[in-house]
RODO-2510 file (C-alpha; in nm, 4 decimals, decimal comma):
residues 613
     n   res          X          Y          Z
     1     r     0,5874     0,3121     2,1912
     2     g     0,7797     0,0250     2,3387
     3     a     1,1206    -0,1013     2,4245
     4     e     1,2525    -0,1882     2,0762
     5     p     1,1541    -0,4906     1,8618
     6     l     1,0797    -0,8326     2,0041
     7     c     1,3270    -1,1182     1,9676
     8     p     1,2758    -1,3143     1,6448
     9     g     1,0527    -1,6128     1,6900
    10     m     0,9284    -1,5068     2,0308
    11     a     0,5626    -1,4347     2,0891
    12     r     0,4344    -1,2063     2,3597
    13     q     0,2037    -1,3655     2,6132
    14     g    -0,0667    -1,1729     2,7954
    15     a    -0,0891    -1,1713     3,1729
    16     g    -0,4173    -1,0347     3,3116
    17     a    -0,7299    -1,2422     3,3630
    18     m    -0,9740    -1,1532     3,0868
    19     l    -1,3364    -1,2600     3,0609
    20     p    -1,5157    -1,1612     2,7401
    21     a    -1,8673    -1,0583     2,8300
    22     g    -2,0442    -0,8516     2,5710
    23     g    -1,7230    -0,6570     2,5072
    24     l    -1,6533    -0,5605     2,8702
    25     g    -1,4391    -0,7757     3,0938
    26     f    -1,5481    -0,8668     3,4453
    27     p    -1,3473    -1,0202     3,7298
    28     p    -1,4119    -1,3691     3,8646
    29     q    -1,7069    -1,3802     4,0986
    30     n    -1,6594    -1,2327     4,4479
    31     l    -1,2878    -1,1615     4,3990
    32     a    -1,1302    -0,8197     4,4354
    33     r    -0,9310    -0,7202     4,1294
    34     v    -0,7379    -0,4159     4,0129
    35     v    -0,8796    -0,2773     3,6879
    36     v    -0,6380    -0,1635     3,4170
    37     w    -0,7755    -0,0302     3,0877
    38     e    -0,5444    -0,0903     2,7922
    39     w    -0,5310    -0,0024     2,4212
    40     l    -0,3850    -0,2038     2,1345
    41     n    -0,1016    -0,0296     1,9511
    42     e     0,0133    -0,0835     1,5936
    43     h     0,2651    -0,3474     1,7073
    44     g    -0,0077    -0,5672     1,8549
    45     r     0,0819    -0,4837     2,2150
    46     w    -0,1617    -0,3794     2,4852
    47     r    -0,0524    -0,0470     2,6367
    48     p    -0,1951     0,0598     2,9735
    49     y    -0,3700     0,3894     3,0314
    50     s    -0,2551     0,5780     3,3399
    51     a    -0,4216     0,5133     3,6741
    52     a    -0,5960     0,8515     3,6643
    53     v    -0,7440     0,7755     3,3219
    54     c    -0,8568     0,4293     3,4390
    55     h    -1,0356     0,5829     3,7397
    56     h    -1,2122     0,8211     3,5015
    57     i    -1,3202     0,5393     3,2688
    58     e    -1,4503     0,3318     3,5609
    59     n    -1,6539     0,6269     3,6904
    60     v    -1,8165     0,6730     3,3485
    61     l    -1,8732     0,2978     3,3225
    62     k    -2,0723     0,2997     3,6473
    63     e    -2,3033     0,5667     3,5082
    64     d    -2,3528     0,4261     3,1590
    65     a    -2,1980     0,0959     3,0467
    66     r    -2,2748     0,1833     2,6832
    67     g    -2,1681     0,5452     2,6907
    68     s    -1,8573     0,7290     2,5746
    69     v    -1,5537     0,8382     2,7733
    70     v    -1,3846     1,1682     2,6862
    71     l    -1,0217     1,1106     2,7884
    72     g    -0,9280     1,4777     2,7587
    73     q    -1,1322     1,5512     3,0702
    74     v    -0,8635     1,3886     3,2830
    75     d    -0,5491     1,4143     3,0647
    76     v    -0,5046     1,7096     2,8298
    77     q    -0,2582     1,5103     2,6185
    78     l    -0,5431     1,2728     2,5343
    79     a    -0,7820     1,5500     2,4296
    80     p    -0,8509     1,4059     2,0800
    81     y    -0,9503     1,0645     2,2159
    82     i    -1,2893     0,9134     2,2996
    83     i    -1,3589     0,5572     2,4149
    84     d    -1,6870     0,4013     2,3020
    85     l    -1,7744     0,1521     2,5772
    86     q    -2,0270    -0,0322     2,3639
    87     s    -1,7842    -0,1222     2,0844
    88     m    -1,4759    -0,1156     2,3123
    89     h    -1,2772     0,1026     2,0749
    90     q    -1,0717     0,4180     2,1188
    91     f    -1,1485     0,6825     1,8563
    92     r    -0,9234     0,9742     1,7680
    93     q    -1,1368     1,2652     1,6539
    94     d    -0,8805     1,4576     1,4472
    95     t    -0,7479     1,1643     1,2420
    96     g    -1,0291     0,9108     1,2652
    97     t    -0,7966     0,6374     1,3928
    98     m    -0,9719     0,3583     1,5849
    99     r    -0,8004     0,1115     1,8184
   100     p    -0,9411    -0,1712     2,0320
   101     v    -0,9414    -0,1271     2,4092
   102     r    -0,9891    -0,3819     2,6849
   103     r    -1,0634    -0,3909     3,0564
   104     n    -0,8016    -0,6113     3,2193
   105     f    -0,7721    -0,7407     3,5762
   106     y    -0,4751    -0,7971     3,8042
   107     d    -0,4117    -0,9007     4,1608
   108     p    -0,4527    -0,6160     4,4134
   109     s    -0,1082    -0,6920     4,5583
   110     s     0,0613    -0,6450     4,2186
   111     a     0,2308    -0,3283     4,0946
   112     p    -0,0845    -0,1515     3,9600
   113     g    -0,2651    -0,2170     4,2896
   114     k     0,0174    -0,0444     4,4767
   115     g     0,0528     0,2430     4,2307
   116     i     0,4031     0,1332     4,1237
   117     v     0,5114     0,2188     3,7696
   118     w     0,8298     0,0922     3,6007
   119     e     0,9552     0,2987     3,3072
   120     w     1,2437     0,2968     3,0587
   121     e     1,4227     0,5983     2,9137
   122     n     1,3616     0,6442     2,5422
   123     d     1,5774     0,8183     2,2814
   124     n     1,4243     1,1564     2,3658
   125     s     1,5351     1,1317     2,7309
   126     s     1,1735     1,0994     2,8392
   127     w     1,0242     0,8018     3,0230
   128     t     0,7932     0,5370     2,8791
   129     p     0,6007     0,2927     3,1034
   130     y     0,6413    -0,0791     3,0410
   131     d     0,3463    -0,2936     2,9399
   132     m     0,1531    -0,3915     3,2507
   133     d     0,2528    -0,7601     3,2511
   134     i     0,6196    -0,6610     3,2245
   135     c     0,5780    -0,3996     3,4983
   136     i     0,4298    -0,6635     3,7303
   137     t     0,7085    -0,9104     3,6495
   138     i     0,9786    -0,6518     3,7193
   139     q     0,8151    -0,5491     4,0461
   140     n     0,7882    -0,9123     4,1628
   141     a     1,1577    -0,9684     4,0978
   142     y     1,2409    -0,6389     4,2672
   143     e     1,0439    -0,7326     4,5789
   144     k     1,2203    -1,0684     4,5953
   145     q     1,5537    -0,8828     4,5773
   146     h     1,6734    -1,0620     4,2657
   147     p     1,9874    -0,8949     4,1286
   148     w     1,8706    -0,9259     3,7690
   149     l     1,5723    -1,0366     3,5595
   150     d     1,5563    -1,2052     3,2180
   151     l     1,2488    -1,0969     3,0159
   152     s     1,2843    -1,3712     2,7543
   153     s     0,9855    -1,5582     2,8933
   154     l     0,7700    -1,2571     2,8010
   155     g     0,9120    -1,2429     2,4495
   156     f     1,1642    -0,9625     2,5018
   157     c     1,5424    -0,9857     2,4523
   158     y     1,6230    -0,7826     2,7612
   159     l     1,7988    -0,8228     3,0914
   160     i     1,7035    -0,5985     3,3828
   161     y     1,9802    -0,5119     3,6312
   162     f     1,8434    -0,3708     3,9557
   163     s     2,1812    -0,2650     4,0978
   164     s     2,2415    -0,0220     3,8112
   165     m     1,8689     0,0272     3,7333
   166     s     1,9296    -0,0446     3,3675
   167     q     1,7886    -0,2528     3,0841
   168     m     2,0230    -0,4277     2,8380
   169     n     1,9349    -0,5622     2,4949
   170     r     2,0861    -0,9103     2,4794
   171     q     2,1366    -0,8911     2,1047
   172     t     2,2823    -0,5410     2,0638
   173     q     2,4206    -0,4982     2,4192
   174     r     2,2632    -0,1527     2,4232
   175     k     2,1709    -0,0263     2,7684
   176     r     1,8949     0,2078     2,8774
   177     r     1,8137     0,3529     3,2145
   178     l     1,4981     0,2443     3,3956
   179     r     1,3234     0,3803     3,6988
   180     r     1,0582     0,2888     3,9522
   181     r     0,8157     0,5568     4,0625
   182     m     0,5044     0,5808     4,2762
   183     d     0,1776     0,6932     4,1206
   184     l    -0,1930     0,6718     4,1902
   185     a    -0,3095     0,3141     4,2520
   186     y    -0,5338     0,1695     3,9824
   187     p    -0,9055     0,1324     4,0636
   188     l    -1,0254    -0,1696     4,2585
   189     t    -1,3416    -0,3597     4,1704
   190     m    -1,5211    -0,6457     4,3377
   191     g    -1,8319    -0,8501     4,2621
   192     s    -1,9821    -1,1060     4,0326
   193     i    -2,0414    -1,0867     3,6608
   194     p    -2,3635    -0,8986     3,5804
   195     k    -2,6139    -1,1602     3,4645
   196     s    -2,7187    -0,9488     3,1695
   197     q    -2,3674    -0,9822     3,0284
   198     s    -2,2693    -1,3286     3,1502
   199     w    -2,4063    -1,5704     2,8933
   200     p    -2,1750    -1,8741     2,9124
   201     v    -1,9718    -1,9445     2,6011
   202     g    -1,9562    -2,3212     2,6631
   203     t    -2,2110    -2,5817     2,7627
   204     s    -2,3399    -2,6072     3,1152
   205     t    -2,1722    -2,8674     3,3347
   206     g    -2,3986    -2,8394     3,6360
   207     t    -2,7552    -2,7719     3,7384
   208     p    -2,8787    -2,4515     3,5736
   209     c    -2,9673    -2,1629     3,8028
   210     s    -3,3399    -2,1216     3,8686
   211     c    -3,3439    -1,7422     3,8856
   212     p    -3,5760    -1,5662     3,6356
   213     q    -3,2832    -1,4309     3,4343
   214     c    -3,1204    -1,7727     3,3844
   215     l    -3,4560    -1,9354     3,3133
   216     l    -3,5071    -1,6822     3,0352
   217     v    -3,1613    -1,7513     2,8945
   218     n    -3,2115    -2,1275     2,9139
   219     s    -3,5543    -2,1225     2,7514
   220     t    -3,4276    -1,8960     2,4747
   221     r    -3,1398    -2,1319     2,4059
   222     a    -3,3651    -2,4362     2,4091
   223     a    -3,6087    -2,2721     2,1668
   224     s    -3,3342    -2,1609     1,9287
   225     n    -3,1655    -2,5028     1,9387
   226     a    -3,4958    -2,6713     1,8572
   227     i    -3,5464    -2,4397     1,5589
   228     l    -3,1920    -2,4996     1,4362
   229     a    -3,2163    -2,8752     1,4765
   230     s    -3,5423    -2,8773     1,2813
   231     q    -3,3933    -2,6718     1,0005
   232     r    -3,0827    -2,8911     0,9837
   233     r    -3,2894    -3,2089     0,9632
   234     k    -3,4927    -3,0651     0,6748
   235     l    -3,2008    -2,9228     0,4784
   236     y    -2,9335    -3,1818     0,5571
   237     p    -3,0900    -3,5215     0,6351
   238     g    -2,7507    -3,6913     0,6579
   239     a    -2,5989    -3,4426     0,9021
   240     v    -2,5230    -3,5349     1,2611
   241     r    -2,8146    -3,4470     1,4859
   242     q    -2,7666    -3,2477     1,8021
   243     s    -2,9817    -3,2407     2,1113
   244     s    -3,2162    -2,9460     2,1469
   245     t    -3,2001    -2,9540     2,5254
   246     f    -3,0031    -2,7045     2,7267
   247     a    -2,7832    -2,9625     2,9000
   248     g    -2,6605    -3,1311     2,5804
   249     p    -2,4382    -3,0007     2,2984
   250     a    -2,6103    -2,6910     2,1675
   251     l    -2,5017    -2,3748     1,9898
   252     w    -2,1489    -2,4047     2,1224
   253     p    -2,0156    -2,7646     2,1190
   254     v    -1,8372    -2,9192     2,4150
   255     g    -1,4758    -2,8189     2,4423
   256     t    -1,4949    -2,4943     2,2489
   257     a    -1,4096    -2,1664     2,4112
   258     k    -1,6536    -1,9544     2,2171
   259     g    -1,9219    -1,9792     1,9511
   260     e    -1,7226    -2,0723     1,6440
   261     g    -1,9886    -2,1408     1,3845
   262     l    -2,1763    -1,8572     1,2117
   263     r    -2,5390    -1,8860     1,1134
   264     v    -2,6351    -1,8278     0,7514
   265     p    -2,9927    -1,7987     0,6219
   266     g    -3,1821    -2,1243     0,6492
   267     a    -2,8820    -2,3251     0,7632
   268     g    -2,8393    -2,2705     1,1369
   269     f    -2,5000    -2,2784     1,3077
   270     a    -2,2139    -2,4873     1,1697
   271     p    -2,0708    -2,7197     1,4330
   272     s    -1,7028    -2,6965     1,5077
   273     p    -1,4891    -2,9598     1,3340
   274     s    -1,2891    -2,9915     1,6555
   275     v    -1,5806    -3,1702     1,8215
   276     p    -1,5545    -3,5494     1,7960
   277     g    -1,8263    -3,6978     1,5801
   278     s    -1,9344    -3,3703     1,4238
   279     a    -1,8892    -3,2727     1,0621
   280     p    -1,9140    -2,9331     0,8981
   281     l    -2,2395    -2,8918     0,7122
   282     p    -2,1833    -2,8351     0,3409
   283     g    -2,2035    -2,4779     0,2205
   284     l    -2,1869    -2,3176     0,5657
   285     n    -1,9612    -2,0278     0,6498
   286     n    -1,7464    -2,2045     0,9101
   287     l    -1,4753    -1,9848     1,0571
   288     n    -1,2715    -2,2890     1,1606
   289     r    -1,1833    -2,3680     0,8016
   290     p    -0,8477    -2,2484     0,6584
   291     g    -0,8433    -1,8869     0,5480
   292     a    -0,8463    -1,9640     0,1727
   293     q    -1,1443    -2,1980     0,2029
   294     r    -1,3253    -1,9551     0,4295
   295     g    -1,2673    -1,6682     0,1870
   296     a    -1,4001    -1,8770    -0,1012
   297     a    -1,7105    -1,9680     0,0959
   298     i    -1,7752    -1,6045     0,1818
   299     g    -1,7202    -1,4971    -0,1772
   300     a    -1,9623    -1,7633    -0,3008
   301     r    -2,2418    -1,6074    -0,0944
   302     a    -2,2538    -1,2906    -0,3012
   303     t    -2,5903    -1,1622    -0,1872
   304     v    -2,8021    -1,1756     0,1245
   305     p    -3,1537    -1,3097     0,0567
   306     p    -3,4172    -1,0342     0,0634
   307     g    -3,5806    -0,9793     0,3989
   308     v    -3,2906    -1,1318     0,5955
   309     p    -3,1463    -0,8766     0,8409
   310     a    -2,7677    -0,8382     0,8198
   311     l    -2,5485    -0,8074     1,1286
   312     p    -2,2248    -0,6207     1,0461
   313     v    -1,9206    -0,7743     1,2153
   314     k    -1,5711    -0,6270     1,2000
   315     n    -1,2743    -0,8357     1,0770
   316     l    -1,4954    -1,1109     0,9338
   317     n    -1,2163    -1,2184     0,6987
   318     s    -0,9264    -1,1746     0,9412
   319     t    -0,7809    -1,4160     1,1919
   320     g    -0,8645    -1,1927     1,4898
   321     p    -1,1742    -1,2011     1,7108
   322     i    -1,5032    -1,0878     1,5596
   323     h    -1,7034    -1,0123     1,8741
   324     p    -1,8468    -1,3688     1,8930
   325     a    -2,0386    -1,2907     2,2110
   326     l    -2,2271    -1,0039     2,0463
   327     a    -2,2850    -1,1966     1,7250
   328     g    -2,3878    -1,5107     1,9146
   329     m    -2,6378    -1,3348     2,1406
   330     t    -2,7926    -1,1522     1,8467
   331     g    -2,8186    -1,4769     1,6537
   332     i    -2,9729    -1,6574     1,9517
   333     l    -3,2387    -1,3942     2,0084
   334     m    -3,3342    -1,3734     1,6405
   335     c    -3,3350    -1,7508     1,6045
   336     a    -3,5577    -1,7834     1,9106
   337     a    -3,8049    -1,5586     1,7348
   338     g    -3,7853    -1,7767     1,4239
   339     l    -3,6001    -1,5122     1,2240
   340     p    -3,2996    -1,5826     0,9999
   341     v    -2,9895    -1,3700     1,0444
   342     c    -2,6826    -1,3254     0,8295
   343     l    -2,3415    -1,2097     0,9505
   344     t    -2,1860    -0,9685     0,7047
   345     r    -1,8659    -0,7708     0,6886
   346     a    -1,8723    -0,4312     0,8552
   347     p    -1,8465    -0,1506     0,5992
   348     k    -1,4983    -0,0133     0,5352
   349     p    -1,4245     0,3585     0,5076
   350     i    -1,3851     0,4936     0,1536
   351     l    -1,0714     0,7021     0,1937
   352     h    -1,0018     0,7924    -0,1699
   353     p    -1,2075     0,8747    -0,4803
   354     p    -1,2042     0,6610    -0,7961
   355     p    -0,8938     0,7066    -1,0139
   356     v    -0,8815     1,0405    -1,1945
   357     s    -0,6904     1,1027    -1,5172
   358     k    -0,4665     1,4071    -1,5430
   359     s    -0,6920     1,5578    -1,8085
   360     d    -0,9843     1,5555    -1,5624
   361     i    -0,7940     1,7462    -1,2914
   362     k    -0,8758     2,1172    -1,3129
   363     p    -0,7808     2,4330    -1,1190
   364     v    -1,0242     2,5480    -0,8521
   365     p    -1,2373     2,8375    -0,9823
   366     g    -1,1514     3,1665    -0,8149
   367     v    -0,8302     3,0371    -0,6587
   368     n    -0,4954     3,1370    -0,8005
   369     g    -0,2492     2,8595    -0,8779
   370     i    -0,2525     2,4915    -0,7868
   371     c     0,0433     2,4652    -0,5489
   372     r     0,2041     2,6440    -0,2525
   373     k     0,5439     2,5729    -0,1032
   374     t     0,6881     2,6783     0,2298
   375     k     1,0526     2,7124     0,3132
   376     k     1,2394     2,7474     0,6382
   377     k     1,1151     3,0242     0,8617
   378     h     1,2945     3,3560     0,8676
   379     l     1,2350     3,5261     1,2010
   380     k     1,1494     3,8929     1,1964
   381     k     1,4310     4,0775     1,3689
   382     s     1,3104     4,4319     1,3086
   383     k     1,1035     4,4303     1,6272
   384     t     1,2452     4,3607     1,9710
   385     p     1,0285     4,1692     2,2224
   386     e     0,9784     4,4933     2,4168
   387     d     0,8575     4,6700     2,1021
   388     v     0,6077     4,3923     2,0267
   389     v     0,4599     4,3964     2,3778
   390     r     0,4368     4,7761     2,3916
   391     r     0,2693     4,7822     2,0479
   392     y    -0,0406     4,5973     2,1650
   393     i    -0,0905     4,7214     2,5228
   394     q    -0,1976     5,0363     2,7006
   395     k    -0,0374     5,1170     3,0360
   396     v    -0,2659     5,1014     3,3385
   397     k    -0,1847     5,3500     3,6132
   398     n    -0,4195     5,2129     3,8785
   399     p    -0,4625     4,8381     3,8189
   400     p    -0,7417     4,6503     3,9980
   401     d    -0,6648     4,4191     4,2897
   402     e    -0,6963     4,0931     4,0958
   403     d    -0,4673     3,8158     3,9762
   404     c    -0,2367     3,8334     3,6764
   405     t    -0,3282     3,5018     3,5131
   406     i     0,0276     3,4538     3,3844
   407     c     0,2252     3,4697     3,7095
   408     m    -0,0782     3,4406     3,9466
   409     e     0,0482     3,7339     4,1549
   410     r    -0,1801     4,0295     4,2267
   411     l    -0,1672     4,3072     3,9670
   412     v    -0,1107     4,5611     4,2449
   413     t     0,2167     4,3859     4,3341
   414     s     0,5289     4,3154     4,1298
   415     s     0,5385     4,0490     3,8590
   416     g     0,6301     3,6949     3,9566
   417     y     0,9060     3,7149     3,6965
   418     e     1,0883     3,9842     3,8933
   419     g     1,4469     3,8708     3,9304
   420     a     1,4076     3,5921     3,6756
   421     l     1,3599     3,8332     3,3868
   422     s     1,4715     4,1948     3,3610
   423     h     1,4476     4,4324     3,0654
   424     r     1,5497     4,7915     3,0343
   425     g     1,2511     5,0230     3,0625
   426     i     1,0048     4,7600     3,1903
   427     k     0,9638     4,7671     3,5637
   428     p     0,8203     4,4596     3,7399
   429     e     0,5218     4,6531     3,8773
   430     l     0,4058     4,7929     3,5410
   431     v     0,0650     4,6676     3,4220
   432     g    -0,0744     4,6828     3,0697
   433     k    -0,4161     4,6262     2,9105
   434     l    -0,4478     4,4549     2,5733
   435     g    -0,6200     4,6847     2,3245
   436     k    -0,8953     4,4652     2,1743
   437     c    -1,0005     4,2385     2,4614
   438     g    -0,9077     4,4576     2,7586
   439     h    -0,7452     4,1837     2,9706
   440     m    -0,4694     4,3096     3,2006
   441     y    -0,1285     4,1595     3,2843
   442     h     0,2119     4,2618     3,4145
   443     l     0,4204     4,3865     3,1226
   444     l     0,7067     4,1668     3,2394
   445     c     0,4743     3,8625     3,2322
   446     l     0,3659     3,9389     2,8747
   447     l     0,7307     3,9749     2,7795
   448     a     0,8156     3,6365     2,9358
   449     m     0,5209     3,4752     2,7531
   450     y     0,6318     3,6233     2,4206
   451     n     0,9931     3,5105     2,4659
   452     n     0,8702     3,1587     2,5433
   453     g     0,6644     3,1416     2,2216
   454     n     0,7290     3,1629     1,8501
   455     k     0,8595     3,5221     1,8648
   456     d     0,6944     3,6052     1,5323
   457     g     0,5810     3,9582     1,6133
   458     s     0,2326     3,8534     1,7248
   459     l     0,0795     3,8249     2,0697
   460     q    -0,2088     3,6060     2,1874
   461     c    -0,4133     3,6812     2,4964
   462     p    -0,3756     3,3851     2,7354
   463     t    -0,7284     3,4405     2,8697
   464     c    -0,9522     3,4781     2,5634
   465     k    -0,7017     3,3727     2,2907
   466     a    -0,7513     3,6982     2,0975
   467     i    -0,4641     3,7415     1,8504
   468     y    -0,2725     4,0645     1,8036
   469     g    -0,0707     4,0876     1,4846
   470     e    -0,0217     3,8003     1,2404
   471     k     0,0196     3,4663     1,4134
   472     t     0,2541     3,2174     1,2490
   473     g     0,3346     2,8599     1,3404
   474     t     0,6210     2,6128     1,3310
   475     q     0,5164     2,3980     1,0348
   476     p     0,8224     2,2445     0,8650
   477     p     0,8924     2,3016     0,4930
   478     g     0,6639     2,1231     0,2481
   479     k     0,4183     2,1500    -0,0387
   480     m     0,0407     2,2041    -0,0583
   481     e    -0,1406     2,1168    -0,3824
   482     f    -0,5098     2,1783    -0,4560
   483     h    -0,7246     2,1022    -0,7591
   484     l    -1,0715     2,0000    -0,8727
   485     i    -1,1718     1,6383    -0,9411
   486     p    -1,4948     1,5284    -1,1183
   487     h    -1,6443     1,3356    -0,8268
   488     s    -1,8979     1,4370    -0,5607
   489     l    -1,8788     1,4051    -0,1841
   490     p    -2,1676     1,2482     0,0100
   491     g    -2,4082     1,5283     0,0930
   492     y    -2,2825     1,7430    -0,1963
   493     t    -2,4065     1,5477    -0,4978
   494     d    -2,4448     1,8637    -0,7086
   495     s    -2,0845     1,9745    -0,6586
   496     k    -1,7470     1,8515    -0,7701
   497     t    -1,4719     1,8015    -0,5124
   498     i    -1,1694     2,0040    -0,4130
   499     r    -0,8783     1,7760    -0,3301
   500     i    -0,5921     1,9056    -0,1173
   501     v    -0,2638     1,7141    -0,1040
   502     y    -0,0150     1,7966     0,1706
   503     d     0,3388     1,6632     0,1411
   504     i     0,6071     1,7231     0,4022
   505     p     0,9387     1,5330     0,3927
   506     t     1,1499     1,4378     0,6920
   507     g     1,4084     1,6920     0,7947
   508     i     1,5997     1,8625     1,0741
   509     q     1,4248     2,0678     1,3400
   510     g     1,4871     2,4410     1,3433
   511     p     1,5304     2,6797     1,6370
   512     e     1,1518     2,7172     1,6744
   513     h     1,0967     2,3428     1,7192
   514     p     1,1075     2,1265     2,0369
   515     n     1,4558     1,9787     1,9721
   516     p     1,6595     2,2050     1,7394
   517     g     1,9130     2,0187     1,5293
   518     k     1,7420     1,6831     1,5749
   519     k     1,5805     1,4862     1,2918
   520     f     1,2002     1,4790     1,2690
   521     t     0,9825     1,2193     1,0948
   522     a     0,6832     1,2768     0,8666
   523     r     0,4456     0,9783     0,8723
   524     g     0,1516     0,9275     0,6389
   525     f     0,2458     1,1805     0,3732
   526     p     0,1230     1,2756     0,1230
   527     r    -0,2069     1,3347     0,3050
   528     h    -0,5225     1,3796     0,0966
   529     c    -0,8088     1,6003     0,2196
   530     y    -1,1413     1,6939     0,0618
   531     l    -1,3786     1,9919     0,0383
   532     p    -1,6982     2,0422    -0,1633
   533     d    -1,6582     2,2715    -0,4628
   534     n    -1,9141     2,5318    -0,3606
   535     e    -1,8881     2,8905    -0,2407
   536     k    -1,8165     2,8031     0,1224
   537     g    -1,5811     2,5200     0,0280
   538     r    -1,3735     2,7540    -0,1887
   539     k    -1,3685     3,0084     0,0942
   540     v    -1,2325     2,7415     0,3310
   541     l    -0,9670     2,6485     0,0722
   542     k    -0,8514     3,0109     0,0411
   543     l    -0,8218     3,0395     0,4187
   544     l    -0,6372     2,7066     0,4421
   545     i    -0,3891     2,8436     0,1875
   546     v    -0,3352     3,1444     0,4157
   547     a    -0,2926     2,9121     0,7139
   548     w    -0,0427     2,7052     0,5148
   549     d     0,1570     3,0152     0,4221
   550     r     0,1602     3,1111     0,7907
   551     r     0,2776     2,7575     0,8823
   552     l    -0,0289     2,6795     1,0944
   553     i    -0,1585     2,3521     0,9435
   554     f     0,1050     2,1205     1,0930
   555     t     0,3609     2,1338     1,3705
   556     i     0,6266     1,9070     1,5189
   557     g     0,5403     1,7257     1,8388
   558     t     0,4410     1,3898     1,9854
   559     s     0,1819     1,1741     1,8122
   560     n    -0,1009     1,0863     2,0494
   561     t    -0,1809     0,7881     1,8277
   562     t     0,1579     0,6160     1,8167
   563     g     0,3427     0,7936     2,0973
   564     e     0,6216     0,8830     1,8560
   565     s     0,7920     1,2108     1,9387
   566     d     0,9632     1,4551     1,7021
   567     t     0,7151     1,3866     1,4245
   568     v     0,4831     1,6010     1,2102
   569     v     0,1311     1,6233     1,3580
   570     w    -0,1889     1,8158     1,2815
   571     n    -0,2180     2,1564     1,4485
   572     e    -0,5788     2,2088     1,5647
   573     i    -0,7319     2,2697     1,2196
   574     h    -0,9422     1,9650     1,1353
   575     h    -0,9421     1,8189     0,7852
   576     k    -1,1660     1,5648     0,6126
   577     t    -0,9460     1,2743     0,5046
   578     e    -1,2247     1,0252     0,4226
   579     f    -1,3698     1,0775     0,0739
   580     g    -1,6762     0,8602     0,0290
   581     s    -1,8004     0,7775     0,3797
   582     n    -1,7989     0,9027     0,7356
   583     l    -1,7210     0,5885     0,9350
   584     t    -1,4242     0,7458     1,1134
   585     g    -1,5863     1,0838     1,1793
   586     h    -1,3505     1,2476     0,9292
   587     g    -1,5619     1,2194     0,6183
   588     y    -1,8895     1,3254     0,4661
   589     p    -2,1782     1,3903     0,5047
   590     d    -2,1089     1,6365     0,7847
   591     p    -2,3306     1,9455     0,7488
   592     n    -2,1468     2,1384     1,0218
   593     y    -1,7888     2,0777     0,9088
   594     l    -1,7356     2,3883     0,6945
   595     d    -1,8654     2,6173     0,9703
   596     n    -1,6553     2,4349     1,2310
   597     v    -1,3318     2,4622     1,0324
   598     l    -1,3978     2,8325     0,9678
   599     a    -1,4223     2,8783     1,3460
   600     e    -1,0966     2,6851     1,3953
   601     l    -0,9213     2,9019     1,1367
   602     l    -1,0543     3,2144     1,3068
   603     a    -0,9086     3,0892     1,6369
   604     q    -0,5701     3,0839     1,4607
   605     g    -0,6168     3,4411     1,3417
   606     v    -0,7118     3,3423     0,9854
   607     s    -1,0399     3,5147     0,8954
   608     e    -1,2219     3,6412     0,5875
   609     a    -1,0665     3,9804     0,6533
   610     t    -0,7282     3,8348     0,5604
   611     l    -0,8604     3,7560     0,2122
   612     k    -0,9440     4,1236     0,1558
   613     d    -0,6009     4,2483     0,2607
***
């Protein structure tokens, strides 16, 4: 998602005012600010959520600042996504992908405060919004009636021409259309930083506040600094001493933006080498050292002393932020109580099993073969759409006076598709009842729904989703392999593991796909999935094979994770892609998974009855 690659050598600069405060950002005190929630994409760019989504997040935030936000409640395209407000991460339930999110602030008179959105036309002829800082820059130039705008200062090789409403790449000379549209204004917030989340990250420069909350913070800091100073004097007599008072250099030295030293057992915090007159204490895990030295120091501390609580921190080895506010506050509180604390790496998901030799790979008991292939779909032409509809309905002579949920016209009147769709023998006032579920619709409406679908000879009730006939999907050609490996999944220590490998190559979309004749991509293949080798696990495998043969496992659409369109995506049947852990939500142990996936297969018309046929 984005307007092509950045110019070489140019670095993007952020625009909104951000204040880290326990993960959540807060505006400067007593200033009104527009709130824009943003997520970090794979290119390292912060992408804004829509105004409607931001209003929803803010409403949840008011109720529970540590809760979760289900984005699908306000935008159906974001149904797989949940935001965890405590960790400030977006989590995708079907793939386990996690991305950082942030709460950013802008001036109320800027584009998001007015509900103005600037968008560029992508290769699929759909519109993509610009990053928020670019949107604001374009709007400012537009309001000042500038004829053109150079985006080089923001790290993009583009010129914006307002007369032609176009964007031109300065390197390739390629032009794209852009547009300005009005949308819902982003939410407005006003007020000071909550004291419970406003611990300063530098030293105090004025008289400390005398309110009970600040007195508690100050006394806690003073106590922890005294403990640290005492420990440093005992362990490192030659080290530079630091004052244990609140007003002097304490946990965070003067001039630093955030707590840079990390406390290790018995050693306190390492002072920053950027502070004049301070020197790193030997043996401490100081994040300000070069990456190679820091990695060596971390590797040297192979074990955590017994009895020392560990605080997992993400990205401990990387150059990015590691939630210093959270780590610092936890360290302060534990130090104030006289307890040592050790920062450790957060656990990483175990996606794959240990290496398996070919001789150890076995067929799955009770399952024929080890591989299934699908080819291009051949549409059934023996049945006309009228024949399919008539096969599953019973005519209703005296329909009730209620709505047809397809056209929203009353059943006692003609179908809303009258004039738009006409078929010999089907009059617009005819009403039919589906045999199994009994829901009633205009026959012409059912015909229009069938013609707009996969046209595979099956029909699905739009009210209760009951399936009539054999439902098939639009999965592109590919290969499904399945076999047994001699390793156990967490929660199934007495069973071996069934490994499924899906492989779909890139190709050209067929007539049943969104853009026939256009190329589609297939990211992340081959994809490995896992089931326990027990009775229920083998049953799920057999049904997944049926779903694969019916082309129901994958489809072609737009990735909610990357925003890429015309790509292969999962199709509402969840798989476990994490072998030895469950950090992403797509691993084991998960005692309800097998029952849940059986229900999802049943919703696609794949049931145990199909195995008996």
